[in-house]
C-alpha positions in Angstrom: 132.1 93.3 74.3 129.3 91.8 73.3 129.3 89.1 76.1 129.5 91.4 78.3 126.6 93.3 77.7 124.3 90.8 78.0 126.2 89.5 81.6 124.8 92.4 82.2 121.9 92.9 80.9 120.9 89.6 82.8 121.7 91.6 86.3 118.2 92.3 86.2 116.0 90.0 87.1 113.2 90.6 85.0 115.2 90.4 82.1 117.1 86.4 82.8 114.1 85.2 83.9 111.7 86.9 80.9 108.5 87.1 83.0 107.0 89.7 80.6 104.6 88.2 78.5 104.3 89.7 75.4 107.5 90.7 73.1 106.5 94.6 73.3 106.5 94.5 76.8 110.2 92.5 77.0 111.8 94.9 74.4 110.4 97.4 76.6 112.3 96.3 79.8 116.1 95.3 77.4 115.4 98.8 76.5 115.0 100.5 79.9 117.5 98.3 81.2 119.9 98.9 78.3 119.2 102.3 79.2 120.4 102.4 83.1 123.5 100.7 82.0 124.5 103.2 79.6 123.5 106.3 82.0 125.5 104.1 84.6 128.8 104.5 82.6 128.3 108.1 82.2 
């Protein structure tokens, strides 16, 4: 289940390539992508 979650998150280009410069902005991108995946599943 965890691997599937990471594979879905990698579908977002910014997360897969890690184009953000700081850890804070990367964490925000992962949080936003996770929320979008969760919202789609409802």
